PDBQT receptor file of N, H, CA, C and O in Angstrom, charges set to zero:
ATOM      1  N   UNK A   1      87.133  56.568  98.295  1.00  0.00    +0.000 N 
ATOM      2  CA  UNK A   1      86.022  57.179  97.561  1.00  0.00    +0.000 C 
ATOM      3  C   UNK A   1      86.490  58.412  96.788  1.00  0.00    +0.000 C 
ATOM      4  O   UNK A   1      87.398  59.125  97.214  1.00  0.00    +0.000 OA
ATOM      5  N   UNK A   2      85.853  58.641  95.652  1.00  0.00    +0.000 N 
ATOM      6  H   UNK A   2      85.115  58.062  95.306  1.00  0.00    +0.000 HD
ATOM      7  CA  UNK A   2      86.215  59.805  94.851  1.00  0.00    +0.000 C 
ATOM      8  C   UNK A   2      85.603  61.070  95.437  1.00  0.00    +0.000 C 
ATOM      9  O   UNK A   2      84.464  61.062  95.904  1.00  0.00    +0.000 OA
ATOM     10  N   UNK A   3      86.362  62.144  95.409  1.00  0.00    +0.000 N 
ATOM     11  H   UNK A   3      87.288  62.151  95.030  1.00  0.00    +0.000 HD
ATOM     12  CA  UNK A   3      85.889  63.407  95.989  1.00  0.00    +0.000 C 
ATOM     13  C   UNK A   3      85.556  64.419  94.899  1.00  0.00    +0.000 C 
ATOM     14  O   UNK A   3      85.833  65.609  95.049  1.00  0.00    +0.000 OA
ATOM     15  N   UNK A   4      84.961  63.951  93.801  1.00  0.00    +0.000 N 
ATOM     16  H   UNK A   4      84.736  62.985  93.679  1.00  0.00    +0.000 HD
ATOM     17  CA  UNK A   4      84.606  64.864  92.719  1.00  0.00    +0.000 C 
ATOM     18  C   UNK A   4      83.322  65.613  93.035  1.00  0.00    +0.000 C 
ATOM     19  O   UNK A   4      83.096  66.712  92.529  1.00  0.00    +0.000 OA
ATOM     20  N   UNK A   5      82.479  65.015  93.877  1.00  0.00    +0.000 N 
ATOM     21  H   UNK A   5      82.663  64.123  94.289  1.00  0.00    +0.000 HD
ATOM     22  CA  UNK A   5      81.211  65.667  94.198  1.00  0.00    +0.000 C 
ATOM     23  C   UNK A   5      81.404  66.743  95.252  1.00  0.00    +0.000 C 
ATOM     24  O   UNK A   5      82.231  66.590  96.150  1.00  0.00    +0.000 OA
ATOM     25  N   UNK A   6      80.652  67.825  95.152  1.00  0.00    +0.000 N 
ATOM     26  H   UNK A   6      79.980  67.949  94.423  1.00  0.00    +0.000 HD
ATOM     27  CA  UNK A   6      80.722  68.899  96.158  1.00  0.00    +0.000 C 
ATOM     28  C   UNK A   6      80.269  68.395  97.519  1.00  0.00    +0.000 C 
ATOM     29  O   UNK A   6      79.541  67.407  97.618  1.00  0.00    +0.000 OA
ATOM     30  N   UNK A   7      80.704  69.080  98.559  1.00  0.00    +0.000 N 
ATOM     31  H   UNK A   7      81.296  69.882  98.478  1.00  0.00    +0.000 HD
ATOM     32  CA  UNK A   7      80.341  68.666  99.918  1.00  0.00    +0.000 C 
ATOM     33  C   UNK A   7      78.835  68.750 100.115  1.00  0.00    +0.000 C 
ATOM     34  O   UNK A   7      78.257  67.933 100.832  1.00  0.00    +0.000 OA
ATOM     35  N   UNK A   8      78.195  69.732  99.486  1.00  0.00    +0.000 N 
ATOM     36  H   UNK A   8      78.665  70.396  98.905  1.00  0.00    +0.000 HD
ATOM     37  CA  UNK A   8      76.746  69.903  99.659  1.00  0.00    +0.000 C 
ATOM     38  C   UNK A   8      76.003  68.695  99.107  1.00  0.00    +0.000 C 
ATOM     39  O   UNK A   8      75.052  68.209  99.719  1.00  0.00    +0.000 OA
ATOM     40  N   UNK A   9      76.438  68.215  97.954  1.00  0.00    +0.000 N 
ATOM     41  H   UNK A   9      77.211  68.610  97.457  1.00  0.00    +0.000 HD
ATOM     42  CA  UNK A   9      75.775  67.058  97.342  1.00  0.00    +0.000 C 
ATOM     43  C   UNK A   9      75.983  65.821  98.201  1.00  0.00    +0.000 C 
ATOM     44  O   UNK A   9      75.069  65.016  98.382  1.00  0.00    +0.000 OA
ATOM     45  N   UNK A  10      77.191  65.678  98.726  1.00  0.00    +0.000 N 
ATOM     46  H   UNK A  10      77.933  66.332  98.579  1.00  0.00    +0.000 HD
ATOM     47  CA  UNK A  10      77.487  64.516  99.572  1.00  0.00    +0.000 C 
ATOM     48  C   UNK A  10      76.629  64.546 100.829  1.00  0.00    +0.000 C 
ATOM     49  O   UNK A  10      76.104  63.518 101.257  1.00  0.00    +0.000 OA
ATOM     50  N   UNK A  11      76.490  65.745 101.425  1.00  0.00    +0.000 N 
ATOM     51  H   UNK A  11      76.917  66.580 101.077  1.00  0.00    +0.000 HD
ATOM     52  CA  UNK A  11      75.688  65.881 102.639  1.00  0.00    +0.000 C 
ATOM     53  C   UNK A  11      74.228  65.560 102.337  1.00  0.00    +0.000 C 
ATOM     54  O   UNK A  11      73.566  64.872 103.114  1.00  0.00    +0.000 OA
ATOM     55  N   UNK A  12      73.726  66.059 101.205  1.00  0.00    +0.000 N 
ATOM     56  H   UNK A  12      74.264  66.618 100.574  1.00  0.00    +0.000 HD
ATOM     57  CA  UNK A  12      72.333  65.821 100.833  1.00  0.00    +0.000 C 
ATOM     58  C   UNK A  12      72.102  64.323 100.652  1.00  0.00    +0.000 C 
ATOM     59  O   UNK A  12      71.096  63.787 101.118  1.00  0.00    +0.000 OA
ATOM     60  N   UNK A  13      73.025  63.651  99.979  1.00  0.00    +0.000 N 
ATOM     61  H   UNK A  13      73.842  64.086  99.600  1.00  0.00    +0.000 HD
ATOM     62  CA  UNK A  13      72.885  62.215  99.750  1.00  0.00    +0.000 C 
ATOM     63  C   UNK A  13      72.887  61.468 101.080  1.00  0.00    +0.000 C 
ATOM     64  O   UNK A  13      72.159  60.491 101.253  1.00  0.00    +0.000 OA
ATOM     65  N   UNK A  14      73.711  61.935 102.015  1.00  0.00    +0.000 N 
ATOM     66  H   UNK A  14      74.303  62.729 101.873  1.00  0.00    +0.000 HD
ATOM     67  CA  UNK A  14      73.776  61.282 103.328  1.00  0.00    +0.000 C 
ATOM     68  C   UNK A  14      72.455  61.450 104.069  1.00  0.00    +0.000 C 
ATOM     69  O   UNK A  14      71.970  60.512 104.701  1.00  0.00    +0.000 OA
ATOM     70  N   UNK A  15      71.875  62.644 103.991  1.00  0.00    +0.000 N 
ATOM     71  H   UNK A  15      72.269  63.407 103.478  1.00  0.00    +0.000 HD
ATOM     72  CA  UNK A  15      70.579  62.893 104.645  1.00  0.00    +0.000 C 
ATOM     73  C   UNK A  15      69.514  61.989 104.045  1.00  0.00    +0.000 C 
ATOM     74  O   UNK A  15      68.739  61.368 104.771  1.00  0.00    +0.000 OA
ATOM     75  N   UNK A  16      69.476  61.914 102.712  1.00  0.00    +0.000 N 
ATOM     76  H   UNK A  16      70.106  62.419 102.121  1.00  0.00    +0.000 HD
ATOM     77  CA  UNK A  16      68.478  61.080 102.039  1.00  0.00    +0.000 C 
ATOM     78  C   UNK A  16      68.661  59.619 102.433  1.00  0.00    +0.000 C 
ATOM     79  O   UNK A  16      67.686  58.884 102.590  1.00  0.00    +0.000 OA
ATOM     80  N   UNK A  17      69.920  59.203 102.591  1.00  0.00    +0.000 N 
ATOM     81  H   UNK A  17      70.712  59.800 102.463  1.00  0.00    +0.000 HD
ATOM     82  CA  UNK A  17      70.184  57.815 102.965  1.00  0.00    +0.000 C 
ATOM     83  C   UNK A  17      69.641  57.526 104.358  1.00  0.00    +0.000 C 
ATOM     84  O   UNK A  17      69.057  56.469 104.593  1.00  0.00    +0.000 OA
ATOM     85  N   UNK A  18      69.835  58.473 105.289  1.00  0.00    +0.000 N 
ATOM     86  H   UNK A  18      70.309  59.332 105.098  1.00  0.00    +0.000 HD
ATOM     87  CA  UNK A  18      69.333  58.279 106.658  1.00  0.00    +0.000 C 
ATOM     88  C   UNK A  18      67.814  58.196 106.662  1.00  0.00    +0.000 C 
ATOM     89  O   UNK A  18      67.237  57.335 107.325  1.00  0.00    +0.000 OA
ATOM     90  N   UNK A  19      67.165  59.094 105.918  1.00  0.00    +0.000 N 
ATOM     91  H   UNK A  19      67.634  59.793 105.379  1.00  0.00    +0.000 HD
ATOM     92  CA  UNK A  19      65.701  59.086 105.860  1.00  0.00    +0.000 C 
ATOM     93  C   UNK A  19      65.225  57.785 105.223  1.00  0.00    +0.000 C 
ATOM     94  O   UNK A  19      64.248  57.189 105.678  1.00  0.00    +0.000 OA
ATOM     95  N   UNK A  20      65.909  57.348 104.180  1.00  0.00    +0.000 N 
ATOM     96  H   UNK A  20      66.702  57.832 103.811  1.00  0.00    +0.000 HD
ATOM     97  CA  UNK A  20      65.534  56.107 103.506  1.00  0.00    +0.000 C 
ATOM     98  C   UNK A  20      65.654  54.918 104.452  1.00  0.00    +0.000 C 
ATOM     99  O   UNK A  20      64.803  54.029 104.449  1.00  0.00    +0.000 OA
ATOM    100  N   UNK A  21      66.712  54.903 105.260  1.00  0.00    +0.000 N 
ATOM    101  H   UNK A  21      67.404  55.625 105.262  1.00  0.00    +0.000 HD
ATOM    102  CA  UNK A  21      66.880  53.807 106.215  1.00  0.00    +0.000 C 
ATOM    103  C   UNK A  21      65.748  53.800 107.230  1.00  0.00    +0.000 C 
ATOM    104  O   UNK A  21      65.231  52.736 107.569  1.00  0.00    +0.000 OA
ATOM    105  N   UNK A  22      65.354  54.974 107.721  1.00  0.00    +0.000 N 
ATOM    106  H   UNK A  22      65.774  55.838 107.446  1.00  0.00    +0.000 HD
ATOM    107  CA  UNK A  22      64.264  55.052 108.699  1.00  0.00    +0.000 C 
ATOM    108  C   UNK A  22      62.973  54.514 108.091  1.00  0.00    +0.000 C 
ATOM    109  O   UNK A  22      62.273  53.716 108.714  1.00  0.00    +0.000 OA
ATOM    110  N   UNK A  23      62.660  54.954 106.870  1.00  0.00    +0.000 N 
ATOM    111  H   UNK A  23      63.229  55.602 106.364  1.00  0.00    +0.000 HD
ATOM    112  CA  UNK A  23      61.432  54.497 106.219  1.00  0.00    +0.000 C 
ATOM    113  C   UNK A  23      61.506  52.994 105.962  1.00  0.00    +0.000 C 
ATOM    114  O   UNK A  23      60.506  52.289 106.102  1.00  0.00    +0.000 OA
ATOM    115  N   UNK A  24      62.691  52.500 105.587  1.00  0.00    +0.000 N 
ATOM    116  H   UNK A  24      63.503  53.072 105.473  1.00  0.00    +0.000 HD
ATOM    117  CA  UNK A  24      62.853  51.077 105.302  1.00  0.00    +0.000 C 
ATOM    118  C   UNK A  24      62.589  50.231 106.545  1.00  0.00    +0.000 C 
ATOM    119  O   UNK A  24      61.851  49.247 106.489  1.00  0.00    +0.000 OA
ATOM    120  N   UNK A  25      63.193  50.619 107.661  1.00  0.00    +0.000 N 
ATOM    121  H   UNK A  25      63.792  51.418 107.706  1.00  0.00    +0.000 HD
ATOM    122  CA  UNK A  25      63.019  49.839 108.885  1.00  0.00    +0.000 C 
ATOM    123  C   UNK A  25      61.600  49.964 109.426  1.00  0.00    +0.000 C 
ATOM    124  O   UNK A  25      61.101  49.044 110.075  1.00  0.00    +0.000 OA
ATOM    125  N   UNK A  26      60.943  51.100 109.163  1.00  0.00    +0.000 N 
ATOM    126  H   UNK A  26      61.349  51.847 108.636  1.00  0.00    +0.000 HD
ATOM    127  CA  UNK A  26      59.583  51.294 109.672  1.00  0.00    +0.000 C 
ATOM    128  C   UNK A  26      58.589  50.443 108.891  1.00  0.00    +0.000 C 
ATOM    129  O   UNK A  26      57.695  49.831 109.474  1.00  0.00    +0.000 OA
ATOM    130  N   UNK A  27      58.750  50.407 107.565  1.00  0.00    +0.000 N 
ATOM    131  H   UNK A  27      59.477  50.904 107.091  1.00  0.00    +0.000 HD
ATOM    132  CA  UNK A  27      57.741  49.730 106.736  1.00  0.00    +0.000 C 
ATOM    133  C   UNK A  27      58.200  48.367 106.246  1.00  0.00    +0.000 C 
ATOM    134  O   UNK A  27      57.579  47.785 105.356  1.00  0.00    +0.000 OA
ATOM    135  N   UNK A  28      59.285  47.853 106.819  1.00  0.00    +0.000 N 
ATOM    136  H   UNK A  28      59.790  48.326 107.542  1.00  0.00    +0.000 HD
ATOM    137  CA  UNK A  28      59.774  46.559 106.353  1.00  0.00    +0.000 C 
ATOM    138  C   UNK A  28      58.788  45.458 106.727  1.00  0.00    +0.000 C 
ATOM    139  O   UNK A  28      59.022  44.289 106.420  1.00  0.00    +0.000 OA
TER     140      UNK A  28
């Protein structure tokens, strides 16, 4: 993976992904 993005952005994207997965499995 490319490391051009700052760590903060990567962490934020990871958090959003986890929340998205929870919502997906809940409302699937």
